[in-house]
VMD Tcl script that draws the C-alpha trace (Angstrom):
set ca {
  {-11.67 71.17 -14.38}
  {-15.23 71.58 -13.73}
  {-15.97 69.43 -10.90}
  {-19.90 70.01 -11.65}
  {-19.37 68.11 -15.01}
  {-20.51 64.56 -15.43}
  {-18.37 61.86 -14.77}
  {-18.42 60.34 -18.14}
  {-17.02 63.78 -19.12}
  {-13.96 63.63 -16.75}
  {-10.71 62.61 -18.13}
  {-9.77 59.23 -16.59}
  {-6.56 58.85 -14.86}
  {-4.48 56.20 -16.57}
  {-2.58 53.56 -14.42}
  {0.43 51.92 -16.14}
  {0.99 48.24 -15.14}
  {4.59 47.07 -14.56}
  {4.42 43.45 -15.62}
  {8.04 42.81 -15.15}
  {7.70 43.96 -11.47}
  {4.65 41.51 -11.03}
  {6.52 38.78 -12.63}
  {9.41 39.27 -10.28}
  {7.25 39.09 -7.22}
  {5.47 35.91 -8.53}
  {9.03 34.37 -8.73}
  {9.96 35.38 -5.40}
  {6.82 33.86 -3.76}
  {7.32 30.28 -5.56}
  {11.02 30.66 -4.39}
  {9.76 31.00 -0.86}
  {7.24 28.34 -1.04}
  {9.77 25.73 -2.72}
  {12.18 26.58 0.15}
  {9.35 26.00 2.83}
  {8.42 22.74 1.36}
  {11.80 21.34 0.31}
  {12.61 18.38 2.79}
  {15.71 18.24 4.74}
  {18.53 15.69 4.48}
  {16.93 13.44 7.00}
  {13.39 14.01 5.73}
  {14.70 12.91 2.36}
  {16.43 9.77 3.61}
  {12.85 8.86 5.36}
  {10.93 9.17 2.27}
  {13.33 7.06 0.38}
  {13.41 4.36 2.95}
  {9.38 4.57 2.98}
  {9.49 4.20 -0.95}
  {11.90 1.14 -0.58}
  {9.81 -0.29 1.99}
  {6.66 0.07 -0.01}
  {8.39 -1.65 -3.16}
  {9.53 -4.56 -0.95}
  {6.08 -5.09 0.28}
  {4.44 -5.17 -3.34}
  {7.07 -7.56 -4.75}
  {5.49 -10.89 -3.08}
  {2.15 -9.82 -4.41}
  {3.88 -9.84 -7.97}
  {5.69 -13.08 -7.48}
  {2.25 -14.74 -6.34}
  {0.32 -13.66 -9.43}
  {3.17 -15.07 -11.47}
  {3.06 -18.37 -9.72}
  {2.41 -21.47 -11.85}
  {2.00 -25.48 -11.44}
  {3.48 -28.16 -13.67}
  {0.65 -30.66 -14.76}
  {0.25 -33.90 -17.10}
  {-2.52 -33.30 -19.33}
  {-4.53 -36.12 -20.56}
  {-7.97 -36.92 -22.17}
  {-10.95 -38.90 -20.73}
  {-14.12 -39.25 -22.91}
  {-13.13 -36.44 -25.24}
  {-12.56 -34.02 -22.35}
  {-9.12 -32.53 -21.03}
  {-7.94 -33.26 -17.79}
  {-4.66 -32.78 -15.83}
  {-2.91 -33.55 -12.66}
  {-0.08 -31.90 -11.07}
  {3.25 -33.80 -12.02}
  {4.51 -33.63 -8.48}
  {2.12 -36.54 -7.94}
  {2.85 -38.31 -11.01}
  {5.33 -41.31 -10.49}
  {5.41 -42.59 -14.05}
  {3.67 -43.02 -17.19}
  {3.28 -46.16 -19.06}
  {1.18 -48.12 -21.80}
  {-1.59 -50.04 -20.64}
  {-0.42 -53.62 -21.12}
  {-1.02 -56.98 -19.35}
  {-3.95 -55.89 -17.32}
  {-5.03 -58.62 -14.93}
  {-8.75 -58.11 -13.85}
  {-9.40 -58.89 -10.07}
  {-12.89 -60.65 -9.07}
  {-15.23 -59.31 -6.40}
  {-13.89 -55.86 -6.64}
  {-15.64 -52.21 -7.46}
  {-16.51 -51.76 -11.35}
  {-14.09 -48.76 -11.42}
  {-11.13 -51.03 -10.36}
  {-10.14 -52.60 -13.61}
  {-7.47 -54.79 -12.19}
  {-3.68 -54.74 -11.77}
  {-0.82 -54.04 -13.92}
  {3.00 -54.96 -13.48}
  {5.16 -52.06 -14.26}
  {9.08 -52.65 -14.17}
  {8.46 -55.31 -11.29}
  {5.82 -53.18 -9.46}
  {2.11 -54.17 -9.07}
  {-0.41 -50.90 -9.04}
  {-3.91 -51.24 -9.21}
  {-5.87 -49.44 -12.00}
  {-8.78 -47.17 -11.76}
  {-11.10 -46.18 -14.41}
  {-11.98 -42.48 -13.59}
  {-14.46 -42.56 -16.44}
  {-16.58 -45.08 -14.01}
  {-16.01 -42.90 -11.13}
  {-17.03 -39.78 -12.84}
  {-19.80 -41.54 -14.83}
  {-18.32 -40.73 -18.40}
  {-19.08 -42.15 -21.44}
  {-16.95 -45.33 -22.03}
  {-15.71 -46.51 -25.37}
  {-13.61 -49.46 -24.42}
  {-10.00 -50.02 -23.77}
  {-7.32 -50.15 -26.36}
  {-3.59 -50.62 -26.75}
  {-3.57 -46.84 -27.21}
  {-4.75 -46.38 -23.53}
  {-2.12 -45.09 -21.14}
  {-1.94 -45.55 -17.16}
  {-0.88 -42.64 -15.01}
  {0.54 -43.73 -11.66}
  {0.00 -41.32 -8.88}
  {1.48 -41.29 -5.47}
  {1.06 -39.26 -2.32}
  {2.88 -40.51 0.60}
  {2.65 -44.19 0.79}
  {-0.56 -44.28 -1.24}
  {0.02 -45.49 -4.93}
  {-2.30 -46.26 -7.79}
  {-2.75 -45.70 -11.24}
  {-5.52 -44.12 -13.42}
  {-6.48 -44.88 -16.89}
  {-6.18 -42.10 -19.83}
  {-7.43 -42.27 -23.19}
  {-4.46 -40.54 -24.48}
  {-1.63 -38.25 -23.02}
  {-1.47 -34.70 -24.26}
  {1.77 -33.91 -22.54}
  {3.26 -31.87 -19.82}
  {2.68 -27.95 -19.48}
  {2.70 -25.16 -16.79}
  {-0.49 -23.39 -15.97}
  {-0.59 -20.05 -13.97}
  {-2.53 -20.34 -10.58}
  {-4.15 -17.28 -11.57}
  {-5.86 -19.07 -14.45}
  {-7.54 -21.87 -12.80}
  {-11.11 -21.02 -11.72}
  {-12.65 -22.66 -8.85}
  {-15.22 -24.56 -10.72}
  {-17.61 -24.55 -13.47}
  {-21.83 -25.15 -13.06}
  {-21.69 -28.09 -15.39}
  {-19.11 -29.82 -13.32}
  {-21.13 -31.16 -10.21}
  {-21.44 -34.53 -8.53}
  {-18.49 -36.66 -7.95}
  {-16.16 -34.75 -10.36}
  {-16.63 -31.74 -8.32}
  {-15.39 -33.33 -5.22}
  {-11.76 -34.21 -6.64}
  {-11.77 -30.72 -8.46}
  {-8.86 -28.44 -8.08}
  {-10.11 -25.95 -10.76}
  {-11.07 -25.39 -14.57}
  {-8.85 -22.92 -16.97}
  {-10.73 -20.78 -19.27}
  {-9.71 -23.57 -21.95}
  {-12.09 -25.93 -19.98}
  {-8.89 -27.99 -18.89}
  {-10.16 -29.56 -15.81}
  {-7.52 -29.84 -13.12}
  {-7.93 -32.85 -10.81}
  {-6.81 -32.85 -7.10}
  {-4.60 -35.88 -7.14}
  {-4.13 -35.43 -3.13}
  {-7.89 -35.75 -2.66}
  {-8.12 -38.64 -5.05}
  {-5.34 -40.56 -3.36}
  {-6.77 -39.69 0.15}
  {-10.25 -41.00 -0.88}
  {-10.54 -44.37 1.01}
  {-13.30 -45.45 -1.48}
  {-10.67 -45.43 -4.17}
  {-8.14 -47.44 -2.30}
  {-9.31 -51.21 -2.43}
  {-7.56 -53.42 -0.06}
  {-7.77 -57.11 -1.07}
  {-8.53 -59.75 1.53}
  {-7.86 -63.54 1.30}
  {-9.91 -65.53 3.38}
  {-7.96 -68.68 5.21}
}
mol new
graphics top color blue
foreach p $ca { graphics top sphere $p radius 0.5 }
foreach p [lrange $ca 0 end-1] q [lrange $ca 1 end] { graphics top cylinder $p $q radius 0.2 }
display resetview
């Protein structure tokens, strides 16, 4: 060979690549890595226990998201309202209403239901809603919390249903004033869920009749 000849004219040495050998080396390297990272028996047990603990901690969150309340739904002035059924003692037709003199306008009077006397409160007057007068179709919902018992008037009873607590929003901009004070929340369907405990705990709604000597 002429060592003085240009490099382009020199015959290049061919190098054969052994792909089988390279593949075998890669397989051996992968096996070594897997053995190095494979957990021992004790390590595997620790990982499984950690996963079980994580699942156990997540379960209460799932249960909370599925929590619901049972409510009695009714209408007032063409709006839909509801109270939790755990505070509802009974529902009855508005019959034999006896007015009481010298009482606030929201106190319509008293009714006798199965031998028990209950004051009747008109929430439409409390909430400043439009009134359309009382008829035989009106219902009374007797609410109770502890020793405090009174009834509220409903235009109609829609029924009993369950509502997921995640669907109850805190409030709406249109629900201000007095209604907001007794508000538990509003659903996307604009069902106003009242807080019966706040209603029953409000001293302004509990009228004690005093008879002068």
